[in-house]
Backbone as a ProteinNet text record, in pm:
[ID]
protein_1_A
[PRIMARY]
MSLPLLADFVCPALGLAVILAPALPGRPFRTGDLWARTAAATAGVYALAGLDRWFSWWSSAGLDFSTHTGVAIALATGLAVSTRRARVPVGAVLLGYAVLIVHLGYHSVADTLTTAAATAPATLAAFSAFARPSGQTPPDAGGTGGAKRPARNRE
[TERTIARY]
-1198.7	-1088.2	-1141.7	-1100.6	-1154.9	-1063.9	-1132.8	-1045.5	-926.5	-932.6	-805.3	-700.1	-735	-636.4	-578.3	-658.2	-608.5	-505.1	-550.2	-458.7	-316.7	-332.5	-196.9	-127.1	-186	-112.6	-46	-74.7	-39.7	124.6	164.6	307.3	401.6	371.8	452.5	447.7	333.2	310.6	401	407.3	488.2	646.1	680.6	808.6	853.2	768	801.5	810.5	733.3	732.4	860	915.8	1050.8	1155.8	1150.2	1253.9	1250	1128.6	1112.1	1131	1122.3	1127.8	1252.1	1372.9	1493.8	1474	1377.7	1356.4	1279.6	1221	1149.1	1247.3	1218.3	1302.9	1293.2	1404.4	1413.1	1417.3	1464	1482.5	1610.1	1587	1710.7	1816.8	1790.6	1895.4	1935.2	2065	2104.7	2041.9	2029.1	1954.3	1989.6	2120.8	2167.1	2129	2141.2	2100.8	1961.3	1878.6	1713.7	1705.9	1756.8	1731.8	1782.3	1904.2	1972.4	1897.9	1837.7	1760.7	1638.2	1569.6	1447.8	1464.4	1577.6	1606.6	1640.8	1711.1	1742.1	1610.9	1524.6	1398.6	1305.4	1304.2	1226.7	1293.7	1414.8	1488.2	1463.9	1461.4	1424.5	1283.1	1185.3	1046.7	1068.5	1130.9	1135.3	1206.7	1315.7	1393.9	1284.5	1219.9	1110.1	1016.9	969.7	876.3	931.3	1064.3	1121.2	1152.7	1187.5	1187.6	1062.2	955.3	814.5	782.5	824.9	803	877	993	1075.8	1032.5	998.6	961.2	811.8	730.5	575.6	531.8	582	545.3	404.5	358	233.4	124.6	148.6	70.7	41.9	153.4	116.2	20.3	-0.3	-99.1	-226.6	-235	-357.6	-359.8	-244.3	-234.4	-162.1	-143.9	-63.2	16.1	149.6	241.3	193.1	174.2	121.8	238.1	294.5	402.1	354.3	233.3	164.1	187.4	162.8	163.5	308.7	395.9	539.5	613.7	587.7	651.3	594.7	468.2	393.1	459.7	475	535.7	675.9	756.2	900	909.6	821.6	822.3	769.8	656	591.3	689.8	773.4	871.7	972.3	1015.3	1103.6	1050.1	923.9	857.6	834.9	807.2	771.9	910.5	1022.8	1141.1	1200.4	1154.5	1204.9	1166.2	1037.8	984.3	874.7	865.8	767.6	632.2	625.4	479.4	428.9	510.9	451.1	396.3	420.6	376.5	234.8	154	12.4	-48.9	-23.8	-77.6	-41.6	95.6	148.2	77.5	62.2	-10.2	-146.1	-219	-349.8	-356	-256.2	-247.5	-221	-137.5	-108.5	-246.9	-310.9	-431.8	-534.2	-547.1	-639.7	-608.3	-479.8	-435.3	-462.2	-438.6	-461.9	-608.9	-702.1	-839.9	-876	-813.6	-851.9	-807.8	-682.8	-647.5	-732.2	-785.7	-861.2	-1007.2	-1055.2	-1185.1	-1183.8	-1064.9	-1067.3	-1038.5	-1012	-987.7	-864	-754.2	-614	-557.1	-592.4	-542.5	-656.4	-638.2	-722.8	-662.6	-749.1	-709.8	-583.5	-590.1	-491.9	-353.5	-368.2	-252	-188.1	-269	-211.4	-145.3	-209.8	-158.5	-29.1	-31	81.7	205.7	179.1	286.8	342.7	245.9	293.3	378	337.3	398.5	541.8	550.2	679.9	772.5	719.3	810.6	844.1	763.9	788.6	918.2	951.8	1080.9	1202	1186	1288.3	1311.1	1193.9	1195.7	1271.3	1236.5	1308.4	1457.3	1481.9	1629.6	1707.4	1640.8	1708.9	1736.1	1646.6	1662.8	1759.2	1772.3	1867.9	2005.4	2016	2144.7	2239.2	2182.9	2260.7	2266.4	2228.6	2220.7	2348.3	2359.2	2482.4	2490.7	2614.2	2613.3	2558.4	2493.2	2427.7	2538.5	2474.4	2565.9	2621.4	2613.4	2664.4	2552	2578.9	2474.4	2518.2	2426.2	2455.5	2524.6	2603.7	2664.5	2565.6	2444.9	2344.1	2260.7	2281.6	2197.6	2252.1	2355	2409.4	2508.1	2546.9	2648.7	2795	2865.7	3009.2	3040.8	2937	2964.1	2976.5	2918.8	2925.6	3040.6	3128.4	3255.2	3216.7	3286	3257.3	3336.5	3270.2	3352.1	3457.9	3571.2	3677	3621.4	3676	3647.9	3707.6	3628.8	3684	3785.4	3879.5	3968.2	3905.3	3873.9	3810.8	3893.7	4012.8	4114.1	4102.8
1786.7	1737.6	1609	1593.3	1484.9	1362.3	1236.2	1116.8	1087.7	1126.8	1100.5	1198.7	1317.2	1424.1	1368.6	1309.4	1256.4	1142.6	1050.9	947.6	995.4	1106	1170	1233.4	1263.8	1333.3	1239.7	1117.4	1018.8	993.1	954.3	928.7	1056.5	1162.6	1279.3	1323.8	1309	1335.2	1247.7	1117.3	1026.7	1053.8	1091.1	1119.8	1255.1	1354.9	1470.5	1429.2	1353.1	1304.9	1239.8	1154.9	1088	1199.7	1299.4	1407.7	1479.6	1503.2	1569.6	1480.3	1352.6	1265.7	1274.4	1309.2	1324.5	1432.6	1527.6	1626.5	1581.8	1459.2	1393.3	1334.5	1355.4	1300	1144.3	1091.2	942.8	856.3	919.3	830.5	753.6	622.5	528.4	549.8	615.8	634.3	767.4	798.1	927.5	964.8	1090	1142.2	1077.4	1087.8	1021.8	867.3	799.2	658.1	645.3	709.7	697.2	740.8	849.4	879.9	777.5	725.6	633.5	504.7	455.3	341.4	355.5	467.7	489.8	491	570.1	572.6	451.1	360.7	222.9	134.3	152.2	77.6	120.9	249.6	305.1	257.9	264.4	215.8	67.7	-6.9	-151.3	-177.2	-92.6	-98.9	-64.8	38.3	76.8	-40.8	-94.5	-202.2	-320.4	-341.3	-469.4	-429.5	-313.1	-268.8	-283.6	-244.8	-267.5	-405.2	-491.4	-634.2	-698.3	-638.5	-684.6	-655	-535.1	-486.2	-585.1	-614.2	-686.6	-835.4	-901.5	-1037.3	-1065.9	-969.6	-965.2	-1072.8	-1055.4	-1161.2	-1135.6	-1010	-976.4	-1006	-946.8	-959.4	-1104.3	-1182.9	-1325.6	-1397.9	-1326	-1388.3	-1301.9	-1216.7	-1140.2	-1012.2	-983.8	-879.7	-755.3	-659.1	-536.2	-496.2	-483.4	-439.1	-303.9	-278.4	-166	-77	7.2	99	185.3	222	304.4	230.1	107.5	33.6	18	-22.6	-41	78.8	193.1	324.4	360.3	341.9	371.5	288.6	153.4	65.6	118.7	148.1	195.2	315.8	415.3	532.5	513.3	447.4	402.2	335.2	251.8	181.9	275.6	363.9	475.6	551.2	583	651.6	564.2	437.1	351.4	307.9	316.6	286.1	403.9	527.1	656.2	675.9	638.5	669.3	564.1	513.6	406.6	469.4	597.1	657.5	675.9	654.6	671.8	541.8	433.2	302.9	293.7	312.6	293.1	389	533.6	616.3	587.2	552.8	508.3	390.9	291.9	171.6	205.6	290.6	335.3	395.7	488.7	552.6	451.9	355.9	258.6	176.1	136.9	62.1	143.7	261.6	355.5	381.5	405.6	410.3	296	179.3	60.8	51.8	83	79.9	183.4	293.5	411.1	373.3	316.2	293.7	180.5	84.8	-19.8	47.2	124.9	194.9	277.9	340.9	428.8	360	221.2	132.9	144.6	204.7	206.5	63.2	-10	-155.1	-241	-369.9	-460.4	-501.4	-556.8	-610.2	-706	-792.2	-887.1	-809.8	-711.1	-630.3	-571	-515.4	-450.7	-546.8	-666.8	-765.7	-836.3	-867	-937.6	-835.8	-703.9	-608	-586.2	-583.7	-568.5	-684.8	-811.3	-934.7	-935.9	-880.6	-884.9	-764.5	-652.9	-542.7	-522.9	-586.2	-578.4	-638.7	-766.3	-812.1	-738.3	-687.6	-603.4	-471.6	-418.2	-289	-329.4	-445	-476.9	-506.5	-569.6	-586.5	-457.3	-362	-222	-175.9	-183.7	-124.7	-192.2	-333.1	-402.5	-408.7	-379.3	-365.5	-263.3	-155.4	-53.3	-75.5	-189.3	-220.3	-222.3	-180.8	-176.4	-317.8	-367.5	-483.5	-458.3	-562.4	-541.6	-498.8	-414.6	-355.8	-222.7	-175.8	-51.7	56.7	171.4	274.5	390.1	461.7	570.6	680.2	766.2	881.2	975.7	985.2	1083.3	1020.3	893.1	828.2	829.6	917.5	922.4	821.6	733.4	632.1	678	581.8	621.7	630.1	667	690.6	554	457.8	326.5	232.9	296.7	218.8	152.8	32.2	-34	31.9	29	96.3	1.2	49.8	-32.6	-107.3	-219.3	-294.8	-245.1	-246.2	-185	-292.1	-237.9	-318.1	-353.3	-474.5	-503.2	-552.5	-516	-546.7	-450.6
-1645.5	-1715	-1787.2	-1922.9	-1991.8	-1955.4	-1977.2	-1940.2	-2036.4	-2167.3	-2241.7	-2203.9	-2155	-2102.8	-1980.3	-1893.7	-1768	-1793.4	-1885.8	-1924.2	-1964.6	-2052.7	-2097.5	-1999.5	-1890.2	-1771	-1678.1	-1678.5	-1564.7	-1573.9	-1677.9	-1694.2	-1674.5	-1743.6	-1704.5	-1565.8	-1503.5	-1355.7	-1268.7	-1305.1	-1230.8	-1253.8	-1377	-1410	-1331	-1321.4	-1241.4	-1087.2	-1047.9	-905	-880.9	-977	-947.6	-942.3	-1030.2	-1022.6	-885.6	-838.2	-709.4	-588.3	-612.2	-487.7	-401.2	-448.7	-370.4	-264	-277.9	-176.2	-52.6	-66.7	46.9	147.8	269.4	381.5	389.6	429.1	452.6	332.8	222	91.8	115.1	56.3	72.6	-26.3	-135.8	-242.2	-258.3	-311.5	-343.8	-462.7	-497.6	-607.1	-732.5	-762.6	-883	-901.2	-792.1	-789.3	-831.3	-765.8	-790.7	-939.9	-985.3	-1129.7	-1225.4	-1207.6	-1287.6	-1290.3	-1172.1	-1170.4	-1244.4	-1230.6	-1289.9	-1443.6	-1486.6	-1625.9	-1694.2	-1615.8	-1660.5	-1671.2	-1574.7	-1582.3	-1705.3	-1725.5	-1830.6	-1968.9	-1977.4	-2096.5	-2122.7	-2015.6	-2028.8	-2089.9	-2047.5	-2100.7	-2255.2	-2286.4	-2438.6	-2525.6	-2450.8	-2516.4	-2543.7	-2438.6	-2452.2	-2555.3	-2566.7	-2673.8	-2808.2	-2821.7	-2951.5	-2990.4	-2885.6	-2914.6	-2968.8	-2901.7	-2937.9	-3081.4	-3120	-3256.7	-3357.1	-3321.5	-3407.4	-3412.9	-3285.1	-3284	-3288.8	-3267.3	-3270.5	-3159.1	-3044.2	-2940.9	-2896.2	-2873.6	-2834.7	-2941	-3055.2	-3171.8	-3219.8	-3193.7	-3235.3	-3133.4	-3020.6	-2923.6	-2932.5	-3031.2	-3037.9	-2944.1	-2896.4	-2797.9	-2849.8	-2766.5	-2798	-2672.1	-2686.7	-2591.1	-2545.1	-2414.5	-2358.5	-2298.9	-2391.6	-2333.6	-2230.1	-2235.4	-2124.9	-2000.9	-1989.9	-1866.7	-1819	-1924	-1875	-1828.1	-1891.1	-1838.3	-1703.3	-1689.9	-1562.7	-1453.2	-1479.3	-1370.8	-1345.4	-1450.7	-1417.5	-1342.4	-1366.2	-1294.5	-1147.6	-1146.7	-1009.9	-928.3	-977.2	-897.1	-840.2	-924.6	-882.7	-758.1	-768.5	-647.6	-533.5	-554.7	-449.6	-363.6	-431.8	-358.9	-305.7	-343.8	-301	-149.1	-122.2	12.6	39.7	161.4	180.4	187.6	217.5	227.5	92.6	-20.5	-153.3	-198.2	-139	-194.2	-214.5	-120	-130.2	-238.1	-221.2	-324.1	-475.3	-484.6	-622.3	-666.7	-582.8	-615.3	-667.6	-592.6	-637.9	-773.7	-791	-915	-1029.6	-1011.9	-1113.7	-1144.2	-1050.8	-1053.6	-1137.5	-1098.5	-1157.8	-1304.3	-1336.5	-1464	-1555.5	-1498.8	-1576.7	-1609.6	-1507.6	-1542.3	-1641.4	-1629.4	-1725.5	-1870.2	-1895.6	-2025.2	-2080.5	-1996.9	-2047.7	-2082.3	-1996.8	-2024.1	-2140	-2165.1	-2287.4	-2417	-2404.5	-2520.5	-2581.7	-2501.6	-2539.8	-2547.6	-2444.3	-2432	-2373.3	-2387.6	-2328.5	-2195.1	-2102.8	-1977.6	-1991.8	-2093.5	-2120.4	-2160.5	-2251.7	-2291.2	-2153.1	-2064.9	-1960.2	-1859.1	-1826	-1741.4	-1795.1	-1928.5	-1977.5	-1986.9	-2027.9	-2017.8	-1885.1	-1779.5	-1640.2	-1601.5	-1632.1	-1591.2	-1658.2	-1785	-1855.6	-1811.4	-1771	-1740.4	-1594.3	-1514	-1360.3	-1333.1	-1375.4	-1349.5	-1403.8	-1527.2	-1588.7	-1504.5	-1453.2	-1376.5	-1236.7	-1183.2	-1060.2	-1081.3	-1188	-1217.5	-1231.9	-1293.6	-1303.3	-1168.9	-1078.5	-954.5	-866.4	-886.6	-807.6	-862.3	-987.7	-1059.7	-999.5	-927.6	-858.5	-708.9	-669.1	-509.1	-453.1	-340.3	-262	-185.1	-155.4	-81.1	64.1	121.4	245.8	348.3	445.1	541.3	516.2	392.8	350.9	345.2	380.8	389.1	291.3	227.7	135.5	210.4	162.3	218.1	303.3	236.5	300.5	395.1	444.2	542.3	671.1	694.7	826.8	853.2	757	776.6	745.3	700.9	674.4	528.8	447.9	310.9	229.1	288.4	223	264	344.8	383.6	520.9	537.6	654.9	769.8	886.8	1000.5	1050.4	1098.6	1147.3	1269.5	1294.6	1408.1	1534.2	1648.2	1771.5	1836.3	1892	1974.3	2100.3	2130.9	2253.5	2371.2	2365.3	2478.3	2586.5
[MASK]
+++++++++++++++++++++++++++++++++++++++++++++++++++++++++++++++++++++++++++++++++++++++++++++++++++++++++++++++++++++++++++++++++++++++++++++++++++++++++++

């Protein structure tokens, strides 16, 4: 497999993994929640890319916004929150992808790092925007469907 083909394969593979992630046991989110969070995070990356095109933030610093990096972070975050076992392999894929796009000359190290620094907070915000208040469990986690249990009468 050629390196450019591998680079083109990473984000679609991460996206497919997010779609399939709800089939994994022990996931903390309902399927719709995970997909909505990941879609919101990805939309945030494209919104930031659009704002950069309008305001030229990266180019004014001699850099290039890396949509490759931003989308990979959004999709990888979806996987990382879907199951704890995915965190290390997904982190390794992200790191490898960053090295690959720099090696191929798609982006510089500075492009990749500044994009990651800008998109990571937006991605985390997208995932926390759907957060449940503490103490509530999702319906499929064996809880009470998000409702608080009534207090026991201790008399």
